[in-house]
C-alpha positions in Angstrom: -17.5 21.7 9.1 -15.4 18.7 10.0 -12.4 17.6 7.8 -11.7 14.0 6.8 -9.3 13.4 9.7 -11.8 14.6 12.3 -14.6 12.4 10.8 -12.4 9.4 10.8 -11.2 10.0 14.3 -14.8 10.4 15.5 -15.7 7.2 13.5 -12.9 5.3 15.3 -14.2 6.4 18.7 -17.7 5.4 17.7 -16.4 2.0 16.6 -15.1 1.5 20.1 -18.7 2.1 21.3 -20.1 -0.6 19.0 -21.6 1.5 16.2 -21.8 -0.4 12.9 -21.9 2.7 10.8 -18.6 3.8 12.2 -16.9 0.6 10.8 -18.6 1.3 7.4 -17.2 4.8 7.4 -13.6 3.6 8.1 -14.0 0.8 5.5 -15.2 3.2 2.8 -12.3 5.5 3.5 -9.5 2.9 3.5 -10.7 -0.2 1.7 -9.2 0.8 -1.7 -6.0 1.9 -0.2 -5.7 -1.4 1.7 -6.5 -3.4 -1.5 -3.9 -1.5 -3.5 -1.3 -2.0 -0.8 -2.1 -5.7 -0.4 -1.7 -6.2 -4.1 1.8 -4.7 -3.9 2.6 -7.6 -1.5 0.6 -10.5 -3.1 -0.6 -10.4 -6.7 -3.9 -12.2 -5.9 -6.9 -9.9 -5.6 -9.1 -12.5 -3.9 -6.5 -13.3 -1.3 -6.1 -9.6 -0.6 -9.8 -8.9 -0.5 -10.3 -11.8 2.0 -7.5 -10.4 4.2 -9.0 -6.9 4.1 -12.4 -8.3 5.1 -10.7 -10.3 7.9 -9.0 -7.2 9.2 -12.3 -5.3 9.5 -14.0 -8.3 11.2 -11.1 -8.4 13.7 -11.4 -4.6 14.3 -15.1 -5.2 15.0 -14.5 -8.1 17.3 -11.7 -6.3 19.2 -13.2 -2.8 19.2 -13.3 -2.5 23.0 -9.5 -2.9 23.1 -8.7 -0.4 20.4 -6.7 2.8 21.1 -6.5 5.8 18.8 -3.3 5.5 16.7 -1.4 8.5 15.6 -2.1 7.5 11.9 -5.1 5.3 11.3 -3.9 4.7 7.7 -0.5 3.4 8.8 -2.1 1.3 11.6 -4.4 -0.4 9.1 -1.6 -1.0 6.5 0.6 -2.6 9.2 -2.3 -4.7 10.4 -3.1 -5.8 6.8 0.5 -6.7 6.1 0.8 -8.8 9.2 -2.5 -10.5 8.5 -1.5 -11.4 4.9 1.8 -12.8 5.9 0.4 -14.7 8.9 -2.3 -16.2 6.7 0.1 -17.1 3.9 2.5 -18.7 6.3 -0.3 -20.6 8.0 -1.7 -21.9 4.7 1.6 -23.2 3.3 5.1 -21.9 3.3 5.5 -23.5 -0.1 2.5 -21.7 -1.6 3.0 -19.7 -4.8 1.9 -16.4 -3.0 4.2 -16.8 -0.1 7.2 -17.6 -2.3 6.2 -14.5 -4.4 6.4 -12.3 -1.4 9.7 -13.7 -0.2 11.4 -13.5 -3.7 9.6 -10.6 -5.2 9.5 -12.5 -8.4 6.4 -10.9 -9.9 6.5 -7.4 -11.4 4.8 -4.6 -9.4 2.6 -2.5 -11.7 0.6 0.3 -10.3 -3.2 0.1 -10.6 -3.9 2.0 -13.8 -7.5 3.0 -12.8 -6.3 4.7 -9.7 -2.9 6.1 -10.8 -2.9 6.9 -14.5 -5.1 9.4 -16.2 -6.6 8.6 -19.5 -4.0 10.6 -21.3 -2.1 8.3 -23.7 1.3 9.8 -23.0 0.9 9.5 -19.3 -0.2 5.9 -19.8 3.0 5.1 -21.7 5.0 6.8 -19.0 3.2 4.8 -16.4 3.9 1.5 -18.2 7.6 2.3 -18.4 7.7 3.4 -14.8 5.7 0.3 -13.7 8.1 -2.0 -15.5 11.1 -0.4 -13.9 9.6 -0.4 -10.4 9.2 -4.1 -10.9 12.9 -4.4 -11.2 13.5 -3.0 -7.7 13.9 -5.2 -4.6 10.7 -6.1 -2.7 11.6 -3.7 0.1 12.3 -0.8 -2.3 9.0 -1.5 -4.1 7.1 -1.5 -0.8 8.7 1.8 0.3 8.0 3.4 -3.1 4.4 2.2 -3.0 3.8 3.5 0.5 5.5 6.9 -0.1 4.3 7.8 -3.6 1.1 5.8 -4.1 -0.3 5.8 -0.5 1.4 9.2 0.3 2.5 8.1 3.8 5.1 10.1 5.7 8.6 8.7 6.3 7.7 8.1 10.0 4.6 6.1 9.0 6.6 4.0 6.5 9.2 3.4 9.2 6.6 2.0 11.5 5.1 -0.2 8.8 8.5 -1.5 7.5 10.1 -1.8 11.0 12.9 0.6 10.0 14.0 4.0 11.4 13.3 7.2 9.5 16.7 7.5 8.0 16.6 3.8 6.9 13.4 4.6 5.0 14.9 7.7 3.4 17.9 5.7 2.3 15.8 2.9 0.9 13.7 5.3 -1.1 16.7 7.3 -2.3 18.4 4.2 -3.5 15.2 3.1 -5.3 14.9 6.5 -7.0 18.6 6.4 -8.0 18.1 3.0 -9.5 15.0 4.1 -11.4 16.9 7.2 -12.7 19.7 4.9 -14.0 17.2 2.6 -15.7 14.7 4.9 -17.3 15.8 6.7 -20.5 14.6 10.2 -19.4 15.2 12.0 -22.7 13.0 9.5 -24.5 10.3 9.6 -21.9 10.3 13.4 -22.0 10.1 13.3 -25.8 7.2 10.8 -25.7 5.4 12.8 -23.0 5.6 16.0 -24.9 4.5 14.6 -28.3 1.0 15.0 -29.5 
């Protein structure tokens, strides 16, 4: 029996040969991940959806030139990020979404459906954490999202963010230190343990 990685690798190779079903397999596997990541860059779901769709159209159109990346997930995340920024820049450098990305003005809040369980205490903890993640720098938020929500390795994050491995580790360490200083841990633990 094949594991997920083998199935995706086979689908990628079949995509190169022009099999539509292969593109569908890759889309089903990574669409939600890409949507969540895109929303961490730009808070407009329709813009992100359009960019994800455009990414998969580009994959189909350029399938003959594709090579097998070490991490397909990291490859797709990088491609989506470039696509979003290119399209925002092309549309209008003064657009609300482009300025959002540059300034990191909006608060990043994790997608509750995908991250939080229906447990009330965990929801409260998630809201507190989401609020404080929103106070981090845009680069720190991006690194935290990729490491803890997308579960990418430090090397994959380094490739996505154009940093070296140690730079990613330092960025995440500083973000976690900042969160530890901002979040009242005793109160969180008390709330978490109640009821």
